[in-house]
PDB file with SEQRES, HELIX, SHEET and CRYST1 records, atoms N, CA, C and O in Angstrom:
SEQRES   1 A   87  MET ASN ALA PRO TYR PRO PRO PRO PRO ALA GLN ALA GLY          
SEQRES   2 A   87  GLY ARG ASP ARG THR THR LEU TRP GLY VAL LEU GLY ILE          
SEQRES   3 A   87  ILE LEU GLY LEU LEU CYS CYS GLY ILE LEU GLY ILE ILE          
SEQRES   4 A   87  PHE GLY TYR LEU SER ILE ARG ASP ALA LYS ARG TYR GLY          
SEQRES   5 A   87  GLN SER PRO VAL LEU GLY TYR LEU ALA ILE ALA PHE GLY          
SEQRES   6 A   87  VAL ILE ASN ILE ILE GLY SER ALA ILE LEU ARG ALA SER          
SEQRES   7 A   87  GLY ASN TYR PRO PHE TRP ASN ASN ASN                          
HELIX    1 AA1 THR A   18  LEU A   31  1                                  14    
HELIX    2 AA2 GLY A   34  TYR A   51  1                                  18    
HELIX    3 AA3 VAL A   56  SER A   78  1                                  23    
CRYST1    1.000    1.000    1.000  90.00  90.00  90.00 P 1           1          
ATOM      1  N   MET A   1      97.624  37.292 -28.069  1.00  0.00           N  
ATOM      2  CA  MET A   1      96.910  37.424 -26.692  1.00  0.00           C  
ATOM      3  C   MET A   1      95.472  37.783 -26.997  1.00  0.00           C  
ATOM      4  O   MET A   1      94.577  37.323 -26.288  1.00  0.00           O  
ATOM      5  N   ASN A   2      95.195  38.620 -28.064  1.00  0.00           N  
ATOM      6  CA  ASN A   2      93.845  38.989 -28.226  1.00  0.00           C  
ATOM      7  C   ASN A   2      93.301  38.239 -29.434  1.00  0.00           C  
ATOM      8  O   ASN A   2      93.046  38.838 -30.479  1.00  0.00           O  
ATOM      9  N   ALA A   3      93.135  37.004 -29.302  1.00  0.00           N  
ATOM     10  CA  ALA A   3      92.730  36.195 -30.450  1.00  0.00           C  
ATOM     11  C   ALA A   3      91.121  36.409 -30.534  1.00  0.00           C  
ATOM     12  O   ALA A   3      90.417  36.557 -29.536  1.00  0.00           O  
ATOM     13  N   PRO A   4      90.678  36.405 -31.773  1.00  0.00           N  
ATOM     14  CA  PRO A   4      89.254  36.668 -31.973  1.00  0.00           C  
ATOM     15  C   PRO A   4      88.414  35.437 -31.580  1.00  0.00           C  
ATOM     16  O   PRO A   4      88.896  34.305 -31.604  1.00  0.00           O  
ATOM     17  N   TYR A   5      87.147  35.693 -31.218  1.00  0.00           N  
ATOM     18  CA  TYR A   5      86.445  34.531 -30.920  1.00  0.00           C  
ATOM     19  C   TYR A   5      85.898  33.885 -32.167  1.00  0.00           C  
ATOM     20  O   TYR A   5      85.619  34.557 -33.160  1.00  0.00           O  
ATOM     21  N   PRO A   6      85.736  32.482 -32.107  1.00  0.00           N  
ATOM     22  CA  PRO A   6      85.276  31.785 -33.220  1.00  0.00           C  
ATOM     23  C   PRO A   6      83.872  32.185 -33.803  1.00  0.00           C  
ATOM     24  O   PRO A   6      83.008  32.470 -32.974  1.00  0.00           O  
ATOM     25  N   PRO A   7      83.598  32.230 -34.935  1.00  0.00           N  
ATOM     26  CA  PRO A   7      82.248  32.619 -35.418  1.00  0.00           C  
ATOM     27  C   PRO A   7      81.242  31.576 -34.951  1.00  0.00           C  
ATOM     28  O   PRO A   7      81.497  30.383 -34.784  1.00  0.00           O  
ATOM     29  N   PRO A   8      80.063  32.171 -34.759  1.00  0.00           N  
ATOM     30  CA  PRO A   8      78.949  31.116 -34.357  1.00  0.00           C  
ATOM     31  C   PRO A   8      78.655  30.150 -35.504  1.00  0.00           C  
ATOM     32  O   PRO A   8      78.899  30.420 -36.680  1.00  0.00           O  
ATOM     33  N   PRO A   9      78.129  29.035 -35.091  1.00  0.00           N  
ATOM     34  CA  PRO A   9      77.820  28.027 -36.095  1.00  0.00           C  
ATOM     35  C   PRO A   9      76.747  28.533 -37.042  1.00  0.00           C  
ATOM     36  O   PRO A   9      75.836  29.240 -36.611  1.00  0.00           O  
ATOM     37  N   ALA A  10      76.828  28.204 -38.268  1.00  0.00           N  
ATOM     38  CA  ALA A  10      75.858  28.595 -39.280  1.00  0.00           C  
ATOM     39  C   ALA A  10      74.475  27.949 -38.973  1.00  0.00           C  
ATOM     40  O   ALA A  10      74.451  26.800 -38.530  1.00  0.00           O  
ATOM     41  N   GLN A  11      73.449  28.563 -39.166  1.00  0.00           N  
ATOM     42  CA  GLN A  11      71.991  28.026 -38.930  1.00  0.00           C  
ATOM     43  C   GLN A  11      71.278  27.941 -40.243  1.00  0.00           C  
ATOM     44  O   GLN A  11      71.554  28.609 -41.239  1.00  0.00           O  
ATOM     45  N   ALA A  12      70.348  27.063 -40.135  1.00  0.00           N  
ATOM     46  CA  ALA A  12      69.504  26.953 -41.356  1.00  0.00           C  
ATOM     47  C   ALA A  12      68.593  28.073 -41.387  1.00  0.00           C  
ATOM     48  O   ALA A  12      68.367  28.741 -40.378  1.00  0.00           O  
ATOM     49  N   GLY A  13      67.995  28.330 -42.652  1.00  0.00           N  
ATOM     50  CA  GLY A  13      67.111  29.448 -42.810  1.00  0.00           C  
ATOM     51  C   GLY A  13      65.865  29.676 -41.984  1.00  0.00           C  
ATOM     52  O   GLY A  13      65.267  30.751 -42.034  1.00  0.00           O  
ATOM     53  N   GLY A  14      65.446  28.603 -41.177  1.00  0.00           N  
ATOM     54  CA  GLY A  14      64.272  28.705 -40.387  1.00  0.00           C  
ATOM     55  C   GLY A  14      64.548  27.820 -39.136  1.00  0.00           C  
ATOM     56  O   GLY A  14      65.667  27.407 -38.833  1.00  0.00           O  
ATOM     57  N   ARG A  15      63.472  27.590 -38.485  1.00  0.00           N  
ATOM     58  CA  ARG A  15      63.448  26.640 -37.290  1.00  0.00           C  
ATOM     59  C   ARG A  15      63.229  25.249 -37.902  1.00  0.00           C  
ATOM     60  O   ARG A  15      62.224  24.934 -38.539  1.00  0.00           O  
ATOM     61  N   ASP A  16      64.183  24.521 -37.666  1.00  0.00           N  
ATOM     62  CA  ASP A  16      64.023  22.993 -38.002  1.00  0.00           C  
ATOM     63  C   ASP A  16      63.602  22.147 -36.811  1.00  0.00           C  
ATOM     64  O   ASP A  16      64.409  21.851 -35.930  1.00  0.00           O  
ATOM     65  N   ARG A  17      62.355  21.770 -36.795  1.00  0.00           N  
ATOM     66  CA  ARG A  17      61.800  20.995 -35.675  1.00  0.00           C  
ATOM     67  C   ARG A  17      61.408  19.634 -36.119  1.00  0.00           C  
ATOM     68  O   ARG A  17      60.508  19.001 -35.566  1.00  0.00           O  
ATOM     69  N   THR A  18      62.114  19.184 -37.149  1.00  0.00           N  
ATOM     70  CA  THR A  18      61.767  17.760 -37.599  1.00  0.00           C  
ATOM     71  C   THR A  18      61.881  16.636 -36.426  1.00  0.00           C  
ATOM     72  O   THR A  18      60.955  15.887 -36.113  1.00  0.00           O  
ATOM     73  N   THR A  19      63.126  16.644 -35.852  1.00  0.00           N  
ATOM     74  CA  THR A  19      63.257  15.671 -34.916  1.00  0.00           C  
ATOM     75  C   THR A  19      62.160  15.946 -33.641  1.00  0.00           C  
ATOM     76  O   THR A  19      61.618  14.981 -33.102  1.00  0.00           O  
ATOM     77  N   LEU A  20      61.932  17.072 -33.288  1.00  0.00           N  
ATOM     78  CA  LEU A  20      61.062  17.486 -32.175  1.00  0.00           C  
ATOM     79  C   LEU A  20      59.589  16.920 -32.476  1.00  0.00           C  
ATOM     80  O   LEU A  20      58.944  16.304 -31.627  1.00  0.00           O  
ATOM     81  N   TRP A  21      59.182  17.159 -33.610  1.00  0.00           N  
ATOM     82  CA  TRP A  21      57.783  16.726 -34.042  1.00  0.00           C  
ATOM     83  C   TRP A  21      57.801  15.157 -34.195  1.00  0.00           C  
ATOM     84  O   TRP A  21      56.795  14.534 -33.859  1.00  0.00           O  
ATOM     85  N   GLY A  22      58.806  14.553 -34.645  1.00  0.00           N  
ATOM     86  CA  GLY A  22      58.963  13.086 -34.828  1.00  0.00           C  
ATOM     87  C   GLY A  22      58.840  12.416 -33.416  1.00  0.00           C  
ATOM     88  O   GLY A  22      58.012  11.543 -33.155  1.00  0.00           O  
ATOM     89  N   VAL A  23      59.717  12.902 -32.573  1.00  0.00           N  
ATOM     90  CA  VAL A  23      59.730  12.256 -31.171  1.00  0.00           C  
ATOM     91  C   VAL A  23      58.499  12.353 -30.473  1.00  0.00           C  
ATOM     92  O   VAL A  23      58.008  11.386 -29.889  1.00  0.00           O  
ATOM     93  N   LEU A  24      57.884  13.684 -30.515  1.00  0.00           N  
ATOM     94  CA  LEU A  24      56.718  13.981 -29.811  1.00  0.00           C  
ATOM     95  C   LEU A  24      55.619  13.013 -30.397  1.00  0.00           C  
ATOM     96  O   LEU A  24      54.884  12.403 -29.620  1.00  0.00           O  
ATOM     97  N   GLY A  25      55.506  12.873 -31.707  1.00  0.00           N  
ATOM     98  CA  GLY A  25      54.633  12.007 -32.302  1.00  0.00           C  
ATOM     99  C   GLY A  25      54.747  10.567 -31.961  1.00  0.00           C  
ATOM    100  O   GLY A  25      53.713   9.929 -31.761  1.00  0.00           O  
ATOM    101  N   ILE A  26      55.966   9.969 -31.873  1.00  0.00           N  
ATOM    102  CA  ILE A  26      56.155   8.699 -31.468  1.00  0.00           C  
ATOM    103  C   ILE A  26      55.799   8.411 -30.027  1.00  0.00           C  
ATOM    104  O   ILE A  26      55.258   7.347 -29.725  1.00  0.00           O  
ATOM    105  N   ILE A  27      56.071   9.270 -29.201  1.00  0.00           N  
ATOM    106  CA  ILE A  27      55.766   9.065 -27.724  1.00  0.00           C  
ATOM    107  C   ILE A  27      54.301   9.261 -27.520  1.00  0.00           C  
ATOM    108  O   ILE A  27      53.750   8.483 -26.741  1.00  0.00           O  
ATOM    109  N   LEU A  28      53.560  10.224 -28.128  1.00  0.00           N  
ATOM    110  CA  LEU A  28      52.130  10.319 -27.944  1.00  0.00           C  
ATOM    111  C   LEU A  28      51.440   9.305 -28.689  1.00  0.00           C  
ATOM    112  O   LEU A  28      50.387   8.880 -28.214  1.00  0.00           O  
ATOM    113  N   GLY A  29      51.878   8.829 -29.821  1.00  0.00           N  
ATOM    114  CA  GLY A  29      51.249   7.738 -30.548  1.00  0.00           C  
ATOM    115  C   GLY A  29      51.391   6.390 -29.825  1.00  0.00           C  
ATOM    116  O   GLY A  29      50.498   5.548 -29.916  1.00  0.00           O  
ATOM    117  N   LEU A  30      52.460   6.186 -29.137  1.00  0.00           N  
ATOM    118  CA  LEU A  30      52.590   4.893 -28.381  1.00  0.00           C  
ATOM    119  C   LEU A  30      51.782   4.940 -27.109  1.00  0.00           C  
ATOM    120  O   LEU A  30      51.073   3.987 -26.785  1.00  0.00           O  
ATOM    121  N   LEU A  31      51.881   6.063 -26.366  1.00  0.00           N  
ATOM    122  CA  LEU A  31      51.400   6.144 -25.069  1.00  0.00           C  
ATOM    123  C   LEU A  31      49.823   6.438 -24.951  1.00  0.00           C  
ATOM    124  O   LEU A  31      49.075   5.696 -24.315  1.00  0.00           O  
ATOM    125  N   CYS A  32      49.419   7.518 -25.581  1.00  0.00           N  
ATOM    126  CA  CYS A  32      48.065   7.818 -25.169  1.00  0.00           C  
ATOM    127  C   CYS A  32      47.248   8.363 -26.320  1.00  0.00           C  
ATOM    128  O   CYS A  32      46.106   7.917 -26.422  1.00  0.00           O  
ATOM    129  N   CYS A  33      47.641   9.225 -27.166  1.00  0.00           N  
ATOM    130  CA  CYS A  33      46.939   9.861 -28.175  1.00  0.00           C  
ATOM    131  C   CYS A  33      47.297   9.643 -29.626  1.00  0.00           C  
ATOM    132  O   CYS A  33      48.155  10.332 -30.178  1.00  0.00           O  
ATOM    133  N   GLY A  34      46.629   8.669 -30.245  1.00  0.00           N  
ATOM    134  CA  GLY A  34      46.963   8.294 -31.542  1.00  0.00           C  
ATOM    135  C   GLY A  34      46.764   9.425 -32.613  1.00  0.00           C  
ATOM    136  O   GLY A  34      47.487   9.458 -33.609  1.00  0.00           O  
ATOM    137  N   ILE A  35      45.772  10.352 -32.395  1.00  0.00           N  
ATOM    138  CA  ILE A  35      45.529  11.428 -33.228  1.00  0.00           C  
ATOM    139  C   ILE A  35      46.588  12.348 -33.180  1.00  0.00           C  
ATOM    140  O   ILE A  35      47.016  12.824 -34.232  1.00  0.00           O  
ATOM    141  N   LEU A  36      47.135  12.702 -31.934  1.00  0.00           N  
ATOM    142  CA  LEU A  36      48.096  13.680 -31.840  1.00  0.00           C  
ATOM    143  C   LEU A  36      49.407  13.067 -32.499  1.00  0.00           C  
ATOM    144  O   LEU A  36      50.199  13.793 -33.100  1.00  0.00           O  
ATOM    145  N   GLY A  37      49.589  11.785 -32.368  1.00  0.00           N  
ATOM    146  CA  GLY A  37      50.788  11.080 -32.985  1.00  0.00           C  
ATOM    147  C   GLY A  37      50.813  11.349 -34.491  1.00  0.00           C  
ATOM    148  O   GLY A  37      51.834  11.713 -35.075  1.00  0.00           O  
ATOM    149  N   ILE A  38      49.626  11.147 -35.092  1.00  0.00           N  
ATOM    150  CA  ILE A  38      49.428  11.292 -36.612  1.00  0.00           C  
ATOM    151  C   ILE A  38      49.699  12.822 -36.947  1.00  0.00           C  
ATOM    152  O   ILE A  38      50.411  13.108 -37.909  1.00  0.00           O  
ATOM    153  N   ILE A  39      49.173  13.725 -36.212  1.00  0.00           N  
ATOM    154  CA  ILE A  39      49.271  15.080 -36.463  1.00  0.00           C  
ATOM    155  C   ILE A  39      50.850  15.542 -36.374  1.00  0.00           C  
ATOM    156  O   ILE A  39      51.347  16.261 -37.241  1.00  0.00           O  
ATOM    157  N   PHE A  40      51.573  15.065 -35.258  1.00  0.00           N  
ATOM    158  CA  PHE A  40      52.908  15.501 -35.129  1.00  0.00           C  
ATOM    159  C   PHE A  40      53.751  14.690 -36.267  1.00  0.00           C  
ATOM    160  O   PHE A  40      54.732  15.211 -36.798  1.00  0.00           O  
ATOM    161  N   GLY A  41      53.361  13.555 -36.559  1.00  0.00           N  
ATOM    162  CA  GLY A  41      54.064  12.844 -37.573  1.00  0.00           C  
ATOM    163  C   GLY A  41      53.913  13.600 -39.062  1.00  0.00           C  
ATOM    164  O   GLY A  41      54.812  13.677 -39.899  1.00  0.00           O  
ATOM    165  N   TYR A  42      52.802  14.040 -39.165  1.00  0.00           N  
ATOM    166  CA  TYR A  42      52.631  14.993 -40.438  1.00  0.00           C  
ATOM    167  C   TYR A  42      53.519  16.078 -40.487  1.00  0.00           C  
ATOM    168  O   TYR A  42      54.223  16.321 -41.468  1.00  0.00           O  
ATOM    169  N   LEU A  43      53.502  16.804 -39.345  1.00  0.00           N  
ATOM    170  CA  LEU A  43      54.418  17.957 -39.113  1.00  0.00           C  
ATOM    171  C   LEU A  43      55.917  17.612 -39.319  1.00  0.00           C  
ATOM    172  O   LEU A  43      56.663  18.376 -39.932  1.00  0.00           O  
ATOM    173  N   SER A  44      56.313  16.493 -38.813  1.00  0.00           N  
ATOM    174  CA  SER A  44      57.659  16.037 -38.894  1.00  0.00           C  
ATOM    175  C   SER A  44      58.018  15.807 -40.343  1.00  0.00           C  
ATOM    176  O   SER A  44      59.090  16.250 -40.756  1.00  0.00           O  
ATOM    177  N   ILE A  45      57.180  15.127 -41.168  1.00  0.00           N  
ATOM    178  CA  ILE A  45      57.394  14.843 -42.536  1.00  0.00           C  
ATOM    179  C   ILE A  45      57.465  16.228 -43.276  1.00  0.00           C  
ATOM    180  O   ILE A  45      58.384  16.456 -44.063  1.00  0.00           O  
ATOM    181  N   ARG A  46      56.564  17.071 -43.036  1.00  0.00           N  
ATOM    182  CA  ARG A  46      56.627  18.296 -43.794  1.00  0.00           C  
ATOM    183  C   ARG A  46      57.872  19.079 -43.568  1.00  0.00           C  
ATOM    184  O   ARG A  46      58.439  19.622 -44.516  1.00  0.00           O  
ATOM    185  N   ASP A  47      58.347  19.165 -42.278  1.00  0.00           N  
ATOM    186  CA  ASP A  47      59.662  19.844 -42.000  1.00  0.00           C  
ATOM    187  C   ASP A  47      60.777  19.087 -42.599  1.00  0.00           C  
ATOM    188  O   ASP A  47      61.724  19.696 -43.097  1.00  0.00           O  
ATOM    189  N   ALA A  48      60.727  17.762 -42.582  1.00  0.00           N  
ATOM    190  CA  ALA A  48      61.873  16.995 -43.242  1.00  0.00           C  
ATOM    191  C   ALA A  48      61.986  17.403 -44.639  1.00  0.00           C  
ATOM    192  O   ALA A  48      63.089  17.652 -45.125  1.00  0.00           O  
ATOM    193  N   LYS A  49      60.796  17.492 -45.375  1.00  0.00           N  
ATOM    194  CA  LYS A  49      60.953  17.793 -46.808  1.00  0.00           C  
ATOM    195  C   LYS A  49      61.271  19.163 -46.967  1.00  0.00           C  
ATOM    196  O   LYS A  49      61.758  19.457 -48.059  1.00  0.00           O  
ATOM    197  N   ARG A  50      61.114  20.076 -46.139  1.00  0.00           N  
ATOM    198  CA  ARG A  50      61.407  21.474 -46.233  1.00  0.00           C  
ATOM    199  C   ARG A  50      62.810  21.596 -45.968  1.00  0.00           C  
ATOM    200  O   ARG A  50      63.418  22.443 -46.622  1.00  0.00           O  
ATOM    201  N   TYR A  51      63.417  20.930 -45.157  1.00  0.00           N  
ATOM    202  CA  TYR A  51      64.995  21.114 -44.716  1.00  0.00           C  
ATOM    203  C   TYR A  51      65.778  19.997 -45.294  1.00  0.00           C  
ATOM    204  O   TYR A  51      66.952  19.874 -44.948  1.00  0.00           O  
ATOM    205  N   GLY A  52      65.259  19.187 -46.124  1.00  0.00           N  
ATOM    206  CA  GLY A  52      65.929  18.185 -46.838  1.00  0.00           C  
ATOM    207  C   GLY A  52      66.607  17.007 -45.875  1.00  0.00           C  
ATOM    208  O   GLY A  52      67.753  16.606 -46.072  1.00  0.00           O  
ATOM    209  N   GLN A  53      65.858  16.566 -44.939  1.00  0.00           N  
ATOM    210  CA  GLN A  53      66.229  15.648 -43.949  1.00  0.00           C  
ATOM    211  C   GLN A  53      65.368  14.290 -44.172  1.00  0.00           C  
ATOM    212  O   GLN A  53      64.503  14.204 -45.044  1.00  0.00           O  
ATOM    213  N   SER A  54      65.674  13.336 -43.364  1.00  0.00           N  
ATOM    214  CA  SER A  54      65.081  12.091 -43.570  1.00  0.00           C  
ATOM    215  C   SER A  54      63.570  12.095 -42.782  1.00  0.00           C  
ATOM    216  O   SER A  54      63.476  12.472 -41.614  1.00  0.00           O  
ATOM    217  N   PRO A  55      62.514  11.671 -43.495  1.00  0.00           N  
ATOM    218  CA  PRO A  55      61.201  11.751 -42.776  1.00  0.00           C  
ATOM    219  C   PRO A  55      60.793  10.500 -41.967  1.00  0.00           C  
ATOM    220  O   PRO A  55      59.607  10.343 -41.677  1.00  0.00           O  
ATOM    221  N   VAL A  56      61.699   9.635 -41.604  1.00  0.00           N  
ATOM    222  CA  VAL A  56      61.636   8.440 -40.964  1.00  0.00           C  
ATOM    223  C   VAL A  56      60.843   8.485 -39.729  1.00  0.00           C  
ATOM    224  O   VAL A  56      59.943   7.673 -39.518  1.00  0.00           O  
ATOM    225  N   LEU A  57      61.196   9.519 -38.822  1.00  0.00           N  
ATOM    226  CA  LEU A  57      60.514   9.774 -37.643  1.00  0.00           C  
ATOM    227  C   LEU A  57      59.014  10.059 -37.750  1.00  0.00           C  
ATOM    228  O   LEU A  57      58.159   9.594 -36.997  1.00  0.00           O  
ATOM    229  N   GLY A  58      58.797  10.909 -38.816  1.00  0.00           N  
ATOM    230  CA  GLY A  58      57.279  11.218 -39.091  1.00  0.00           C  
ATOM    231  C   GLY A  58      56.521  10.009 -39.524  1.00  0.00           C  
ATOM    232  O   GLY A  58      55.346   9.843 -39.197  1.00  0.00           O  
ATOM    233  N   TYR A  59      57.220   9.126 -40.291  1.00  0.00           N  
ATOM    234  CA  TYR A  59      56.424   8.000 -40.724  1.00  0.00           C  
ATOM    235  C   TYR A  59      56.132   7.039 -39.560  1.00  0.00           C  
ATOM    236  O   TYR A  59      55.066   6.439 -39.417  1.00  0.00           O  
ATOM    237  N   LEU A  60      57.189   6.961 -38.749  1.00  0.00           N  
ATOM    238  CA  LEU A  60      56.979   5.982 -37.503  1.00  0.00           C  
ATOM    239  C   LEU A  60      56.008   6.533 -36.550  1.00  0.00           C  
ATOM    240  O   LEU A  60      55.292   5.746 -35.930  1.00  0.00           O  
ATOM    241  N   ALA A  61      55.898   7.888 -36.353  1.00  0.00           N  
ATOM    242  CA  ALA A  61      54.836   8.444 -35.556  1.00  0.00           C  
ATOM    243  C   ALA A  61      53.412   8.167 -36.202  1.00  0.00           C  
ATOM    244  O   ALA A  61      52.428   7.850 -35.535  1.00  0.00           O  
ATOM    245  N   ILE A  62      53.422   8.302 -37.382  1.00  0.00           N  
ATOM    246  CA  ILE A  62      52.030   8.099 -38.053  1.00  0.00           C  
ATOM    247  C   ILE A  62      51.622   6.639 -37.826  1.00  0.00           C  
ATOM    248  O   ILE A  62      50.471   6.344 -37.505  1.00  0.00           O  
ATOM    249  N   ALA A  63      52.676   5.659 -38.016  1.00  0.00           N  
ATOM    250  CA  ALA A  63      52.349   4.348 -37.901  1.00  0.00           C  
ATOM    251  C   ALA A  63      51.930   4.023 -36.408  1.00  0.00           C  
ATOM    252  O   ALA A  63      50.893   3.397 -36.189  1.00  0.00           O  
ATOM    253  N   PHE A  64      52.705   4.432 -35.447  1.00  0.00           N  
ATOM    254  CA  PHE A  64      52.342   4.201 -34.110  1.00  0.00           C  
ATOM    255  C   PHE A  64      50.998   4.827 -33.670  1.00  0.00           C  
ATOM    256  O   PHE A  64      50.263   4.207 -32.901  1.00  0.00           O  
ATOM    257  N   GLY A  65      50.648   6.116 -34.173  1.00  0.00           N  
ATOM    258  CA  GLY A  65      49.355   6.608 -33.994  1.00  0.00           C  
ATOM    259  C   GLY A  65      48.158   5.795 -34.562  1.00  0.00           C  
ATOM    260  O   GLY A  65      47.139   5.604 -33.900  1.00  0.00           O  
ATOM    261  N   VAL A  66      48.316   5.383 -35.674  1.00  0.00           N  
ATOM    262  CA  VAL A  66      47.369   4.445 -36.334  1.00  0.00           C  
ATOM    263  C   VAL A  66      47.169   3.189 -35.546  1.00  0.00           C  
ATOM    264  O   VAL A  66      46.043   2.750 -35.311  1.00  0.00           O  
ATOM    265  N   ILE A  67      48.333   2.585 -35.118  1.00  0.00           N  
ATOM    266  CA  ILE A  67      48.228   1.248 -34.314  1.00  0.00           C  
ATOM    267  C   ILE A  67      47.544   1.578 -32.966  1.00  0.00           C  
ATOM    268  O   ILE A  67      46.813   0.717 -32.476  1.00  0.00           O  
ATOM    269  N   ASN A  68      47.712   2.682 -32.370  1.00  0.00           N  
ATOM    270  CA  ASN A  68      47.162   3.021 -31.155  1.00  0.00           C  
ATOM    271  C   ASN A  68      45.709   3.091 -31.275  1.00  0.00           C  
ATOM    272  O   ASN A  68      44.986   2.493 -30.477  1.00  0.00           O  
ATOM    273  N   ILE A  69      45.187   3.888 -32.363  1.00  0.00           N  
ATOM    274  CA  ILE A  69      43.764   4.006 -32.622  1.00  0.00           C  
ATOM    275  C   ILE A  69      43.171   2.535 -32.896  1.00  0.00           C  
ATOM    276  O   ILE A  69      42.162   2.167 -32.295  1.00  0.00           O  
ATOM    277  N   ILE A  70      43.762   1.792 -33.727  1.00  0.00           N  
ATOM    278  CA  ILE A  70      43.172   0.489 -34.139  1.00  0.00           C  
ATOM    279  C   ILE A  70      43.224  -0.497 -32.725  1.00  0.00           C  
ATOM    280  O   ILE A  70      42.315  -1.285 -32.465  1.00  0.00           O  
ATOM    281  N   GLY A  71      44.286  -0.342 -31.969  1.00  0.00           N  
ATOM    282  CA  GLY A  71      44.254  -1.246 -30.833  1.00  0.00           C  
ATOM    283  C   GLY A  71      43.213  -0.754 -29.772  1.00  0.00           C  
ATOM    284  O   GLY A  71      42.573  -1.590 -29.134  1.00  0.00           O  
ATOM    285  N   SER A  72      43.047   0.478 -29.586  1.00  0.00           N  
ATOM    286  CA  SER A  72      42.088   1.041 -28.684  1.00  0.00           C  
ATOM    287  C   SER A  72      40.624   0.575 -29.149  1.00  0.00           C  
ATOM    288  O   SER A  72      39.770   0.193 -28.349  1.00  0.00           O  
ATOM    289  N   ALA A  73      40.437   0.652 -30.527  1.00  0.00           N  
ATOM    290  CA  ALA A  73      39.085   0.381 -31.014  1.00  0.00           C  
ATOM    291  C   ALA A  73      38.856  -1.125 -30.777  1.00  0.00           C  
ATOM    292  O   ALA A  73      37.735  -1.524 -30.459  1.00  0.00           O  
ATOM    293  N   ILE A  74      39.899  -1.971 -30.925  1.00  0.00           N  
ATOM    294  CA  ILE A  74      39.563  -3.412 -30.714  1.00  0.00           C  
ATOM    295  C   ILE A  74      39.390  -3.668 -29.204  1.00  0.00           C  
ATOM    296  O   ILE A  74      38.509  -4.429 -28.804  1.00  0.00           O  
ATOM    297  N   LEU A  75      40.229  -3.035 -28.370  1.00  0.00           N  
ATOM    298  CA  LEU A  75      39.940  -3.287 -26.942  1.00  0.00           C  
ATOM    299  C   LEU A  75      38.583  -2.839 -26.392  1.00  0.00           C  
ATOM    300  O   LEU A  75      37.982  -3.493 -25.540  1.00  0.00           O  
ATOM    301  N   ARG A  76      38.121  -1.682 -26.922  1.00  0.00           N  
ATOM    302  CA  ARG A  76      36.701  -1.211 -26.605  1.00  0.00           C  
ATOM    303  C   ARG A  76      35.722  -2.137 -27.132  1.00  0.00           C  
ATOM    304  O   ARG A  76      34.747  -2.438 -26.443  1.00  0.00           O  
ATOM    305  N   ALA A  77      35.905  -2.662 -28.398  1.00  0.00           N  
ATOM    306  CA  ALA A  77      34.899  -3.534 -28.829  1.00  0.00           C  
ATOM    307  C   ALA A  77      34.852  -4.855 -28.164  1.00  0.00           C  
ATOM    308  O   ALA A  77      33.770  -5.436 -28.079  1.00  0.00           O  
ATOM    309  N   SER A  78      35.896  -5.359 -27.703  1.00  0.00           N  
ATOM    310  CA  SER A  78      35.941  -6.613 -27.046  1.00  0.00           C  
ATOM    311  C   SER A  78      35.527  -6.490 -25.585  1.00  0.00           C  
ATOM    312  O   SER A  78      35.301  -7.495 -24.912  1.00  0.00           O  
ATOM    313  N   GLY A  79      35.429  -5.264 -25.102  1.00  0.00           N  
ATOM    314  CA  GLY A  79      34.998  -5.052 -23.546  1.00  0.00           C  
ATOM    315  C   GLY A  79      36.096  -5.202 -22.632  1.00  0.00           C  
ATOM    316  O   GLY A  79      35.865  -5.253 -21.424  1.00  0.00           O  
ATOM    317  N   ASN A  80      37.373  -5.285 -23.122  1.00  0.00           N  
ATOM    318  CA  ASN A  80      38.521  -5.451 -22.096  1.00  0.00           C  
ATOM    319  C   ASN A  80      39.257  -4.214 -21.983  1.00  0.00           C  
ATOM    320  O   ASN A  80      40.414  -4.190 -21.562  1.00  0.00           O  
ATOM    321  N   TYR A  81      38.628  -3.198 -22.342  1.00  0.00           N  
ATOM    322  CA  TYR A  81      39.165  -1.772 -21.977  1.00  0.00           C  
ATOM    323  C   TYR A  81      39.066  -1.339 -20.566  1.00  0.00           C  
ATOM    324  O   TYR A  81      37.960  -1.076 -20.095  1.00  0.00           O  
ATOM    325  N   PRO A  82      40.290  -1.234 -19.765  1.00  0.00           N  
ATOM    326  CA  PRO A  82      40.101  -1.136 -18.463  1.00  0.00           C  
ATOM    327  C   PRO A  82      39.436   0.029 -17.923  1.00  0.00           C  
ATOM    328  O   PRO A  82      39.011  -0.063 -16.771  1.00  0.00           O  
ATOM    329  N   PHE A  83      39.266   1.166 -18.593  1.00  0.00           N  
ATOM    330  CA  PHE A  83      38.673   2.334 -18.154  1.00  0.00           C  
ATOM    331  C   PHE A  83      37.146   2.280 -18.245  1.00  0.00           C  
ATOM    332  O   PHE A  83      36.518   3.120 -17.601  1.00  0.00           O  
ATOM    333  N   TRP A  84      36.448   1.326 -19.020  1.00  0.00           N  
ATOM    334  CA  TRP A  84      35.183   1.278 -19.270  1.00  0.00           C  
ATOM    335  C   TRP A  84      34.613   0.194 -18.437  1.00  0.00           C  
ATOM    336  O   TRP A  84      33.384   0.143 -18.444  1.00  0.00           O  
ATOM    337  N   ASN A  85      35.205  -0.635 -17.760  1.00  0.00           N  
ATOM    338  CA  ASN A  85      34.625  -1.550 -16.915  1.00  0.00           C  
ATOM    339  C   ASN A  85      34.466  -1.193 -15.430  1.00  0.00           C  
ATOM    340  O   ASN A  85      35.362  -1.436 -14.622  1.00  0.00           O  
ATOM    341  N   ASN A  86      33.382  -0.649 -15.110  1.00  0.00           N  
ATOM    342  CA  ASN A  86      33.170  -0.126 -13.785  1.00  0.00           C  
ATOM    343  C   ASN A  86      32.558  -1.165 -12.828  1.00  0.00           C  
ATOM    344  O   ASN A  86      31.665  -0.774 -12.076  1.00  0.00           O  
ATOM    345  N   ASN A  87      32.919  -2.347 -12.787  1.00  0.00           N  
ATOM    346  CA  ASN A  87      32.323  -3.293 -11.929  1.00  0.00           C  
ATOM    347  C   ASN A  87      32.721  -3.086 -10.531  1.00  0.00           C  
ATOM    348  O   ASN A  87      32.288  -3.829  -9.650  1.00  0.00           O  
TER     349      ASN A  87                                                      
END                                                                             
């Protein structure tokens, strides 16, 4: 009747935010801020190496951030950037 509660799950030695940084980097890299995508991608790769996880999300975040920056530069140079045409 008085069964003990199960022990809490074991946690890693620190705060593992690999997935958080990777997902934030991908979202921000795709939608608006290429620089933030690169920064969060770097943080994801750093945490992945620290905790022995896969750094794929970090690499994707960096790739999408770079694509966003290059795409924005091309649109601005061609004059098709919608926020700069105040006609």
